[in-house]
C-alpha positions in Angstrom: 55.0 -41.1 -40.9 53.9 -44.1 -38.5 50.3 -43.5 -36.8 51.6 -44.1 -33.5 54.3 -42.4 -32.3 56.8 -41.3 -29.3 59.3 -37.6 -30.9 61.0 -35.2 -29.4 60.0 -32.8 -32.3 57.0 -31.3 -32.4 54.3 -32.0 -35.2 52.1 -30.7 -37.6 48.4 -31.0 -37.0 47.3 -30.1 -40.5 49.9 -33.0 -42.0 48.7 -35.6 -39.3 44.9 -35.0 -40.5 45.6 -35.0 -43.9 47.3 -38.3 -43.4 44.4 -39.7 -42.0 42.3 -38.4 -44.5 43.8 -39.8 -47.2 43.5 -43.6 -45.9 39.6 -43.5 -46.7 37.2 -41.7 -48.7 34.6 -42.9 -45.8 35.7 -40.4 -43.4 32.7 -38.3 -42.7 34.0 -36.8 -39.6 37.7 -35.9 -37.6 37.4 -35.4 -34.0 41.0 -34.1 -33.0 42.5 -33.5 -29.3 45.6 -31.5 -28.9 46.6 -31.0 -25.4 49.5 -27.9 -25.1 51.8 -26.7 -22.0 50.7 -24.6 -19.2 52.4 -21.6 -17.6 50.4 -22.2 -14.3 49.8 -25.8 -12.4 48.1 -26.7 -8.9 48.4 -23.3 -7.8 52.3 -22.6 -9.1 53.9 -21.0 -12.1 55.6 -23.7 -14.5 58.3 -22.7 -16.2 58.8 -25.8 -18.3 57.6 -29.0 -18.3 60.0 -32.6 -19.3 58.4 -35.5 -20.5 60.4 -38.7 -20.1 58.8 -42.4 -21.2 59.7 -46.0 -20.1 61.8 -47.1 -23.3 60.2 -48.7 -25.7 56.9 -49.7 -23.8 55.4 -46.4 -23.6 55.0 -46.5 -27.7 53.7 -50.1 -27.3 51.1 -49.2 -24.6 50.1 -46.4 -27.5 49.7 -49.0 -30.1 48.0 -51.2 -28.0 45.7 -48.2 -27.4 45.0 -47.5 -31.1 43.9 -51.5 -31.3 41.6 -51.2 -29.1 39.8 -47.8 -29.9 39.6 -49.6 -33.7 37.8 -53.0 -32.3 36.0 -50.7 -29.7 34.6 -48.1 -31.7 33.2 -47.6 -34.8 36.3 -45.3 -36.4 38.3 -45.9 -39.7 41.5 -44.7 -38.5 43.3 -43.1 -35.8 46.9 -41.3 -34.7 48.3 -40.9 -31.5 51.3 -38.5 -31.4 53.1 -37.7 -28.1 56.3 -35.6 -27.4 58.9 -36.3 -25.1 60.8 -33.3 -24.5 61.5 -30.4 -22.7 58.6 -27.8 -23.2 57.1 -24.7 -22.4 54.0 -22.8 -22.3 51.7 -23.0 -25.5 54.1 -25.9 -27.2 52.3 -28.9 -27.9 52.5 -32.1 -26.4 50.2 -34.8 -27.4 48.2 -35.1 -30.5 45.0 -37.6 -31.4 43.2 -38.0 -34.3 40.3 -40.2 -35.2 39.0 -40.0 -38.4 35.0 -42.3 -38.8 32.0 -42.1 -40.7 30.1 -40.0 -38.7 31.1 -37.7 -35.7 29.5 -39.3 -32.7 32.2 -42.6 -32.9 35.2 -39.9 -33.6 34.6 -38.0 -30.7 34.1 -40.8 -28.4 37.0 -42.6 -29.5 39.0 -39.4 -29.2 38.3 -39.0 -25.6 38.5 -42.1 -24.7 42.2 -42.9 -26.6 43.4 -39.7 -24.4 42.2 -40.7 -20.7 43.1 -44.0 -21.4 46.9 -42.8 -22.7 46.9 -40.6 -19.5 45.7 -43.5 -17.4 48.3 -46.6 -18.8 50.8 -45.3 -21.1 54.3 -45.0 -19.0 55.0 -41.5 -19.8 56.3 -39.0 -17.1 56.3 -35.3 -16.5 58.5 -33.4 -14.5 57.4 -29.7 -13.9 60.2 -26.7 -13.2 58.8 -24.0 -11.1 59.8 -21.2 -8.9 60.1 -23.9 -6.4 62.6 -25.9 -8.5 61.5 -29.5 -10.4 59.1 -31.9 -9.1 57.4 -35.0 -10.8 53.7 -34.6 -11.4 51.2 -37.7 -10.3 48.8 -38.5 -13.1 45.7 -35.4 -14.4 42.6 -37.0 -14.6 
């Protein structure tokens, strides 16, 4: 499986961590971030969230993030997966897995990647609430 993917289907955290680990025996620390759908946001119930992307630009931006993280942090490998689908409370949305020799760089890179992904990657979400549907502005 490709280290950077946009997909409709769910992902397996265990498979992604195993894929990362299989690439190097130098990895001593692995940091992960998984984003999940909530049933409440900005003071209202949320029934579902629909994620959409701008064609191939989103995956290209994610690949750029991966490359930048590999250059910027002392890490060995990283995997970035984001779903574009309709999800419900508790469903997985995004996964970032970072492997490094030590935990510090893995944690730093993992946080930087998710923050930059939310800021730079053209993926949008539309929430369905009791009041109808609405596009959601970026969250920190």
